[in-house]
ZAMARGU-4260 file (C-alpha; in steps of 0.2 Angstrom, whole numbers, plus 5000, padded with zeros to 4 digits):
<rodrens>
0) 5495/5562/5608 | 5497/5550/5596 | 5480/5548/5589 | 5474/5532/5589 | 5474/5519/5576
5) 5456/5518/5565 | 5458/5501/5557 | 5462/5496/5539 | 5457/5482/5529 | 5477/5476/5530
10) 5473/5475/5549 | 5478/5458/5558 | 5463/5449/5566 | 5465/5443/5584 | 5464/5424/5574
15) 5477/5428/5564 | 5487/5438/5577 | 5487/5424/5588 | 5496/5412/5576 | 5507/5426/5570
20) 5514/5431/5587 | 5526/5417/5594 | 5536/5419/5576 | 5537/5437/5578 | 5540/5438/5596
25) 5558/5441/5594 | 5564/5443/5612 | 5550/5450/5627 | 5534/5459/5624 | 5542/5466/5643
30) 5559/5472/5636 | 5563/5490/5640 | 5568/5495/5623 | 5552/5491/5615 | 5541/5507/5608
35) 5532/5500/5599 | 5517/5484/5602 | 5523/5471/5588 | 5503/5472/5585 | 5506/5489/5577
40) 5523/5486/5566 | 5514/5469/5560 | 5497/5479/5555 | 5511/5493/5548 | 5522/5479/5538
45) 5504/5473/5532 | 5498/5489/5526 | 5514/5492/5516 | 5515/5475/5508 | 5493/5477/5505
50) 5497/5494/5497 | 5512/5495/5491 | 5513/5515/5495 | 5532/5520/5499 | 5539/5520/5517
55) 5537/5536/5521 | 5521/5539/5518 | 5513/5527/5530 | 5499/5534/5538 | 5505/5541/5556
60) 5491/5530/5563 | 5503/5515/5563 | 5523/5517/5571 | 5536/5529/5564 | 5540/5521/5548
65) 5561/5517/5553 | 5555/5505/5565 | 5542/5497/5553 | 5556/5496/5543 | 5568/5489/5555
70) 5556/5480/5562 | 5555/5470/5545 | 5573/5468/5545 | 5574/5459/5561 | 5559/5446/5558
75) 5568/5447/5537 | 5585/5442/5545 | 5577/5429/5560 | 5567/5421/5545 | 5552/5420/5556
80) 5540/5423/5537 | 5548/5409/5529 | 5546/5396/5547 | 5526/5404/5549 | 5523/5398/5531
85) 5533/5382/5534 | 5522/5378/5548 | 5506/5385/5540 | 5509/5375/5524 | 5512/5359/5536
90) 5496/5363/5548 | 5485/5361/5529 | 5490/5349/5522 | 5489/5338/5540 | 5471/5345/5541
95) 5465/5338/5522 | 5474/5324/5528 | 5492/5320/5519 | 5508/5319/5526 | 5514/5337/5533
100) 5531/5336/5517 | 5527/5335/5501 | 5531/5319/5491 | 5534/5330/5474 | 5533/5349/5466
105) 5530/5360/5454 | 5541/5371/5448 | 5535/5386/5438 | 5539/5403/5434 | 5534/5421/5426
110) 5538/5438/5418 | 5535/5453/5428 | 5537/5469/5415 | 5549/5480/5427 | 5550/5500/5427
115) 5560/5513/5423 | 5567/5511/5443 | 5574/5493/5441 | 5588/5499/5436 | 5602/5483/5432
120) 5591/5471/5441 | 5581/5468/5426 | 5583/5457/5412 | 5578/5453/5394 | 5566/5438/5391
125) 5566/5434/5372 | 5551/5419/5377 | 5541/5434/5382 | 5548/5449/5374 | 5548/5459/5392
130) 5563/5467/5402 | 5559/5464/5419 | 5561/5449/5432 | 5557/5432/5432 | 5548/5424/5448
135) 5552/5406/5452 | 5539/5397/5462 | 5539/5378/5468 | 5522/5373/5476 | 5517/5356/5483
140) 5500/5347/5474 | 5488/5358/5484 | 5496/5375/5475 | 5502/5381/5494 | 5523/5388/5491
145) 5538/5379/5497 | 5549/5392/5490 | 5551/5406/5477 | 5565/5415/5471 | 5566/5432/5460
150) 5579/5434/5445 | 5581/5447/5430 | 5570/5438/5417 | 5585/5432/5405 | 5591/5420/5418
155) 5584/5401/5412 | 5572/5391/5422 | 5582/5375/5423 | 5596/5385/5430 | 5586/5390/5446
160) 5580/5372/5452 | 5593/5369/5462 | 5592/5384/5472 | 5571/5379/5475 | 5573/5361/5477
</rodrens>
């Protein structure tokens, strides 16, 4: 028998789950092939993202890591998180009396130093004198994320504008 989930700081609250569940439900909750509740799978993904532990170090009170990974791939392939963030951004802008769609965006980038495991993904940023990856982001004037792109650090910022826009 699986021990009960003790609750982690990364667990989704009832209010957060009420918002997120419609975006994450790709098929009926009562589907016969569903072995684990979606909320448990989502909590496991949040735990992994928050703690940074390897997949195989996922605590035993969460669903098995292959099931969590498989469900995360389904969510990513269906672009559930992009849709959720976009709707949340529009909701926040509307709540502040702004139009749902921004009229201006800000572009920025940051170079993150890599580890030896990065291998071919890392590039050298001569301006920062750092080997790693570069994170390019687009935000609205309120600071809400519109788009993000990760490239090797040697990629020019101006070459990423089209992908971000």
